[in-house]
PyMOL Python script that loads the backbone (N, CA, C, O; Angstrom):
from pymol import cmd

cmd.read_pdbstr("""\
ATOM      1  N   MET A   1      -7.237  32.029   6.194  1.00  0.00           N
ATOM      2  CA  MET A   1      -6.780  31.211   7.300  1.00  0.00           C
ATOM      3  C   MET A   1      -7.568  29.896   7.372  1.00  0.00           C
ATOM      4  O   MET A   1      -7.005  28.836   7.643  1.00  0.00           O
ATOM      5  N   ARG A   2      -8.837  29.984   7.131  1.00  0.00           N
ATOM      6  CA  ARG A   2      -9.672  28.779   7.183  1.00  0.00           C
ATOM      7  C   ARG A   2      -9.292  27.814   6.060  1.00  0.00           C
ATOM      8  O   ARG A   2      -9.289  26.598   6.254  1.00  0.00           O
ATOM      9  N   ASN A   3      -8.973  28.361   4.890  1.00  0.00           N
ATOM     10  CA  ASN A   3      -8.584  27.505   3.762  1.00  0.00           C
ATOM     11  C   ASN A   3      -7.290  26.755   4.060  1.00  0.00           C
ATOM     12  O   ASN A   3      -7.151  25.585   3.704  1.00  0.00           O
ATOM     13  N   ILE A   4      -6.360  27.416   4.701  1.00  0.00           N
ATOM     14  CA  ILE A   4      -5.092  26.773   5.047  1.00  0.00           C
ATOM     15  C   ILE A   4      -5.340  25.650   6.044  1.00  0.00           C
ATOM     16  O   ILE A   4      -4.770  24.567   5.910  1.00  0.00           O
ATOM     17  N   LEU A   5      -6.176  25.892   7.031  1.00  0.00           N
ATOM     18  CA  LEU A   5      -6.495  24.877   8.026  1.00  0.00           C
ATOM     19  C   LEU A   5      -7.160  23.673   7.373  1.00  0.00           C
ATOM     20  O   LEU A   5      -6.810  22.535   7.687  1.00  0.00           O
ATOM     21  N   MET A   6      -8.095  23.896   6.487  1.00  0.00           N
ATOM     22  CA  MET A   6      -8.772  22.804   5.793  1.00  0.00           C
ATOM     23  C   MET A   6      -7.782  22.000   4.948  1.00  0.00           C
ATOM     24  O   MET A   6      -7.864  20.773   4.899  1.00  0.00           O
ATOM     25  N   THR A   7      -6.862  22.675   4.293  1.00  0.00           N
ATOM     26  CA  THR A   7      -5.859  22.002   3.469  1.00  0.00           C
ATOM     27  C   THR A   7      -4.941  21.136   4.330  1.00  0.00           C
ATOM     28  O   THR A   7      -4.648  19.995   3.974  1.00  0.00           O
ATOM     29  N   VAL A   8      -4.495  21.669   5.442  1.00  0.00           N
ATOM     30  CA  VAL A   8      -3.620  20.916   6.336  1.00  0.00           C
ATOM     31  C   VAL A   8      -4.353  19.704   6.895  1.00  0.00           C
ATOM     32  O   VAL A   8      -3.786  18.613   6.959  1.00  0.00           O
ATOM     33  N   MET A   9      -5.590  19.880   7.293  1.00  0.00           N
ATOM     34  CA  MET A   9      -6.364  18.758   7.826  1.00  0.00           C
ATOM     35  C   MET A   9      -6.581  17.687   6.763  1.00  0.00           C
ATOM     36  O   MET A   9      -6.511  16.495   7.063  1.00  0.00           O
ATOM     37  N   LEU A  10      -6.840  18.096   5.533  1.00  0.00           N
ATOM     38  CA  LEU A  10      -7.014  17.148   4.439  1.00  0.00           C
ATOM     39  C   LEU A  10      -5.731  16.365   4.189  1.00  0.00           C
ATOM     40  O   LEU A  10      -5.778  15.155   3.966  1.00  0.00           O
ATOM     41  N   LEU A  11      -4.595  17.038   4.224  1.00  0.00           N
ATOM     42  CA  LEU A  11      -3.314  16.360   4.044  1.00  0.00           C
ATOM     43  C   LEU A  11      -3.055  15.358   5.162  1.00  0.00           C
ATOM     44  O   LEU A  11      -2.542  14.268   4.908  1.00  0.00           O
ATOM     45  N   VAL A  12      -3.400  15.711   6.383  1.00  0.00           N
ATOM     46  CA  VAL A  12      -3.228  14.787   7.509  1.00  0.00           C
ATOM     47  C   VAL A  12      -4.090  13.548   7.306  1.00  0.00           C
ATOM     48  O   VAL A  12      -3.634  12.430   7.547  1.00  0.00           O
ATOM     49  N   VAL A  13      -5.318  13.732   6.870  1.00  0.00           N
ATOM     50  CA  VAL A  13      -6.212  12.596   6.628  1.00  0.00           C
ATOM     51  C   VAL A  13      -5.652  11.706   5.524  1.00  0.00           C
ATOM     52  O   VAL A  13      -5.690  10.482   5.650  1.00  0.00           O
ATOM     53  N   VAL A  14      -5.140  12.283   4.457  1.00  0.00           N
ATOM     54  CA  VAL A  14      -4.573  11.499   3.354  1.00  0.00           C
ATOM     55  C   VAL A  14      -3.363  10.703   3.840  1.00  0.00           C
ATOM     56  O   VAL A  14      -3.212   9.535   3.482  1.00  0.00           O
ATOM     57  N   ILE A  15      -2.517  11.307   4.634  1.00  0.00           N
ATOM     58  CA  ILE A  15      -1.340  10.612   5.147  1.00  0.00           C
ATOM     59  C   ILE A  15      -1.748   9.454   6.051  1.00  0.00           C
ATOM     60  O   ILE A  15      -1.185   8.364   5.953  1.00  0.00           O
ATOM     61  N   VAL A  16      -2.709   9.678   6.917  1.00  0.00           N
ATOM     62  CA  VAL A  16      -3.171   8.606   7.811  1.00  0.00           C
ATOM     63  C   VAL A  16      -3.784   7.468   7.008  1.00  0.00           C
ATOM     64  O   VAL A  16      -3.514   6.301   7.292  1.00  0.00           O
ATOM     65  N   LEU A  17      -4.607   7.786   6.008  1.00  0.00           N
ATOM     66  CA  LEU A  17      -5.203   6.741   5.184  1.00  0.00           C
ATOM     67  C   LEU A  17      -4.141   5.957   4.426  1.00  0.00           C
ATOM     68  O   LEU A  17      -4.222   4.733   4.330  1.00  0.00           O
ATOM     69  N   PHE A  18      -3.147   6.655   3.887  1.00  0.00           N
ATOM     70  CA  PHE A  18      -2.066   5.975   3.176  1.00  0.00           C
ATOM     71  C   PHE A  18      -1.354   4.992   4.095  1.00  0.00           C
ATOM     72  O   PHE A  18      -1.090   3.851   3.717  1.00  0.00           O
ATOM     73  N   ASN A  19      -1.046   5.447   5.306  1.00  0.00           N
ATOM     74  CA  ASN A  19      -0.317   4.587   6.242  1.00  0.00           C
ATOM     75  C   ASN A  19      -1.141   3.391   6.687  1.00  0.00           C
ATOM     76  O   ASN A  19      -0.584   2.313   6.894  1.00  0.00           O
ATOM     77  N   THR A  20      -2.443   3.548   6.839  1.00  0.00           N
ATOM     78  CA  THR A  20      -3.246   2.431   7.330  1.00  0.00           C
ATOM     79  C   THR A  20      -3.667   1.477   6.219  1.00  0.00           C
ATOM     80  O   THR A  20      -3.875   0.292   6.476  1.00  0.00           O
ATOM     81  N   ILE A  21      -3.797   1.966   4.999  1.00  0.00           N
ATOM     82  CA  ILE A  21      -4.281   1.107   3.911  1.00  0.00           C
ATOM     83  C   ILE A  21      -3.131   0.518   3.103  1.00  0.00           C
ATOM     84  O   ILE A  21      -3.122  -0.684   2.837  1.00  0.00           O
ATOM     85  N   ILE A  22      -2.185   1.322   2.717  1.00  0.00           N
ATOM     86  CA  ILE A  22      -1.156   0.873   1.780  1.00  0.00           C
ATOM     87  C   ILE A  22       0.107   0.403   2.488  1.00  0.00           C
ATOM     88  O   ILE A  22       0.643  -0.654   2.154  1.00  0.00           O
ATOM     89  N   ALA A  23       0.578   1.150   3.432  1.00  0.00           N
ATOM     90  CA  ALA A  23       1.899   0.869   3.990  1.00  0.00           C
ATOM     91  C   ALA A  23       1.877   0.017   5.252  1.00  0.00           C
ATOM     92  O   ALA A  23       2.921  -0.144   5.885  1.00  0.00           O
ATOM     93  N   LYS A  24       0.752  -0.526   5.637  1.00  0.00           N
ATOM     94  CA  LYS A  24       0.693  -1.353   6.846  1.00  0.00           C
ATOM     95  C   LYS A  24       1.567  -2.586   6.658  1.00  0.00           C
ATOM     96  O   LYS A  24       1.646  -3.131   5.557  1.00  0.00           O
ATOM     97  N   ASP A  25       2.224  -3.027   7.730  1.00  0.00           N
ATOM     98  CA  ASP A  25       3.257  -4.061   7.641  1.00  0.00           C
ATOM     99  C   ASP A  25       2.768  -5.378   7.050  1.00  0.00           C
ATOM    100  O   ASP A  25       3.318  -5.830   6.046  1.00  0.00           O
ATOM    101  N   THR A  26       1.767  -5.998   7.629  1.00  0.00           N
ATOM    102  CA  THR A  26       1.407  -7.347   7.212  1.00  0.00           C
ATOM    103  C   THR A  26       0.130  -7.421   6.394  1.00  0.00           C
ATOM    104  O   THR A  26      -0.036  -8.356   5.612  1.00  0.00           O
ATOM    105  N   THR A  27      -0.769  -6.474   6.549  1.00  0.00           N
ATOM    106  CA  THR A  27      -2.050  -6.561   5.843  1.00  0.00           C
ATOM    107  C   THR A  27      -2.257  -5.426   4.851  1.00  0.00           C
ATOM    108  O   THR A  27      -3.344  -5.287   4.290  1.00  0.00           O
ATOM    109  N   GLY A  28      -1.245  -4.623   4.630  1.00  0.00           N
ATOM    110  CA  GLY A  28      -1.380  -3.510   3.704  1.00  0.00           C
ATOM    111  C   GLY A  28      -1.326  -3.952   2.252  1.00  0.00           C
ATOM    112  O   GLY A  28      -0.945  -5.080   1.937  1.00  0.00           O
ATOM    113  N   THR A  29      -1.711  -3.049   1.390  1.00  0.00           N
ATOM    114  CA  THR A  29      -1.734  -3.343  -0.038  1.00  0.00           C
ATOM    115  C   THR A  29      -0.343  -3.686  -0.553  1.00  0.00           C
ATOM    116  O   THR A  29      -0.190  -4.610  -1.352  1.00  0.00           O
ATOM    117  N   ARG A  30       0.669  -2.956  -0.108  1.00  0.00           N
ATOM    118  CA  ARG A  30       2.038  -3.222  -0.559  1.00  0.00           C
ATOM    119  C   ARG A  30       2.449  -4.640  -0.191  1.00  0.00           C
ATOM    120  O   ARG A  30       3.039  -5.348  -1.007  1.00  0.00           O
ATOM    121  N   SER A  31       2.146  -5.052   1.015  1.00  0.00           N
ATOM    122  CA  SER A  31       2.492  -6.404   1.467  1.00  0.00           C
ATOM    123  C   SER A  31       1.774  -7.463   0.640  1.00  0.00           C
ATOM    124  O   SER A  31       2.370  -8.479   0.281  1.00  0.00           O
ATOM    125  N   GLN A  32       0.509  -7.235   0.338  1.00  0.00           N
ATOM    126  CA  GLN A  32      -0.252  -8.204  -0.452  1.00  0.00           C
ATOM    127  C   GLN A  32       0.276  -8.296  -1.878  1.00  0.00           C
ATOM    128  O   GLN A  32       0.340  -9.389  -2.442  1.00  0.00           O
ATOM    129  N   ILE A  33       0.651  -7.172  -2.466  1.00  0.00           N
ATOM    130  CA  ILE A  33       1.205  -7.182  -3.822  1.00  0.00           C
ATOM    131  C   ILE A  33       2.538  -7.938  -3.841  1.00  0.00           C
ATOM    132  O   ILE A  33       2.793  -8.728  -4.751  1.00  0.00           O
ATOM    133  N   GLU A  34       3.387  -7.694  -2.837  1.00  0.00           N
ATOM    134  CA  GLU A  34       4.661  -8.411  -2.769  1.00  0.00           C
ATOM    135  C   GLU A  34       4.442  -9.909  -2.597  1.00  0.00           C
ATOM    136  O   GLU A  34       5.146 -10.717  -3.203  1.00  0.00           O
ATOM    137  N   SER A  35       3.480 -10.273  -1.783  1.00  0.00           N
ATOM    138  CA  SER A  35       3.192 -11.685  -1.554  1.00  0.00           C
ATOM    139  C   SER A  35       2.706 -12.357  -2.830  1.00  0.00           C
ATOM    140  O   SER A  35       3.159 -13.450  -3.167  1.00  0.00           O
ATOM    141  N   GLN A  36       1.788 -11.711  -3.541  1.00  0.00           N
ATOM    142  CA  GLN A  36       1.279 -12.278  -4.788  1.00  0.00           C
ATOM    143  C   GLN A  36       2.373 -12.335  -5.852  1.00  0.00           C
ATOM    144  O   GLN A  36       2.428 -13.284  -6.634  1.00  0.00           O
ATOM    145  N   GLY A  37       3.237 -11.333  -5.883  1.00  0.00           N
ATOM    146  CA  GLY A  37       4.348 -11.329  -6.841  1.00  0.00           C
ATOM    147  C   GLY A  37       5.325 -12.455  -6.579  1.00  0.00           C
ATOM    148  O   GLY A  37       5.793 -13.109  -7.511  1.00  0.00           O
ATOM    149  N   THR A  38       5.634 -12.684  -5.310  1.00  0.00           N
ATOM    150  CA  THR A  38       6.524 -13.780  -4.955  1.00  0.00           C
ATOM    151  C   THR A  38       5.903 -15.117  -5.340  1.00  0.00           C
ATOM    152  O   THR A  38       6.587 -15.997  -5.862  1.00  0.00           O
ATOM    153  N   SER A  39       4.627 -15.264  -5.087  1.00  0.00           N
ATOM    154  CA  SER A  39       3.922 -16.501  -5.446  1.00  0.00           C
ATOM    155  C   SER A  39       3.940 -16.710  -6.954  1.00  0.00           C
ATOM    156  O   SER A  39       4.182 -17.820  -7.427  1.00  0.00           O
ATOM    157  N   ALA A  40       3.685 -15.649  -7.708  1.00  0.00           N
ATOM    158  CA  ALA A  40       3.698 -15.755  -9.170  1.00  0.00           C
ATOM    159  C   ALA A  40       5.092 -16.101  -9.679  1.00  0.00           C
ATOM    160  O   ALA A  40       5.228 -16.923 -10.586  1.00  0.00           O
ATOM    161  N   ASN A  41       6.138 -15.486  -9.110  1.00  0.00           N
ATOM    162  CA  ASN A  41       7.513 -15.797  -9.523  1.00  0.00           C
ATOM    163  C   ASN A  41       7.852 -17.248  -9.239  1.00  0.00           C
ATOM    164  O   ASN A  41       8.516 -17.901 -10.044  1.00  0.00           O
ATOM    165  N   THR A  42       7.408 -17.753  -8.109  1.00  0.00           N
ATOM    166  CA  THR A  42       7.668 -19.150  -7.767  1.00  0.00           C
ATOM    167  C   THR A  42       6.987 -20.082  -8.760  1.00  0.00           C
ATOM    168  O   THR A  42       7.593 -21.046  -9.227  1.00  0.00           O
ATOM    169  N   ARG A  43       5.736 -19.799  -9.081  1.00  0.00           N
ATOM    170  CA  ARG A  43       5.004 -20.642 -10.039  1.00  0.00           C
ATOM    171  C   ARG A  43       5.651 -20.596 -11.416  1.00  0.00           C
ATOM    172  O   ARG A  43       5.765 -21.626 -12.081  1.00  0.00           O
ATOM    173  N   ILE A  44       6.073 -19.423 -11.847  1.00  0.00           N
ATOM    174  CA  ILE A  44       6.699 -19.282 -13.169  1.00  0.00           C
ATOM    175  C   ILE A  44       8.023 -20.031 -13.215  1.00  0.00           C
ATOM    176  O   ILE A  44       8.338 -20.682 -14.211  1.00  0.00           O
ATOM    177  N   SER A  45       8.798 -19.940 -12.138  1.00  0.00           N
ATOM    178  CA  SER A  45      10.108 -20.609 -12.120  1.00  0.00           C
ATOM    179  C   SER A  45       9.957 -22.129 -12.094  1.00  0.00           C
ATOM    180  O   SER A  45      10.886 -22.841 -12.475  1.00  0.00           O
ATOM    181  N   GLN A  46       8.819 -22.634 -11.659  1.00  0.00           N
ATOM    182  CA  GLN A  46       8.618 -24.083 -11.595  1.00  0.00           C
ATOM    183  C   GLN A  46       8.039 -24.668 -12.882  1.00  0.00           C
ATOM    184  O   GLN A  46       7.874 -25.883 -12.992  1.00  0.00           O
ATOM    185  N   LEU A  47       7.735 -23.819 -13.846  1.00  0.00           N
ATOM    186  CA  LEU A  47       7.207 -24.330 -15.112  1.00  0.00           C
ATOM    187  C   LEU A  47       8.282 -25.068 -15.893  1.00  0.00           C
ATOM    188  O   LEU A  47       9.439 -24.648 -15.929  1.00  0.00           O
ATOM    189  N   LEU A  48       7.900 -26.138 -16.498  1.00  0.00           N
ATOM    190  CA  LEU A  48       8.839 -26.890 -17.306  1.00  0.00           C
ATOM    191  C   LEU A  48       8.609 -26.596 -18.780  1.00  0.00           C
ATOM    192  O   LEU A  48       7.463 -26.532 -19.226  1.00  0.00           O
ATOM    193  N   PRO A  49       9.681 -26.416 -19.542  1.00  0.00           N
ATOM    194  CA  PRO A  49       9.506 -26.106 -20.981  1.00  0.00           C
ATOM    195  C   PRO A  49       9.057 -27.323 -21.775  1.00  0.00           C
ATOM    196  O   PRO A  49       8.866 -27.233 -22.988  1.00  0.00           O
TER     197      PRO A  49
END
""", "prot")
cmd.dss("prot")
cmd.show_as("cartoon", "prot")
cmd.util.cbc("prot")
cmd.orient("prot")
């Protein structure tokens, strides 16, 4: 029973960390990667051959 409780608590902590670090709307990792990708695409499209 104790092992199950520890496992559930660990999963809750992982989910909370994921939501606060990666999936946050404006300052999360996903948002920063999308922003940098958009910036890189813009710079690449503006290159002249």
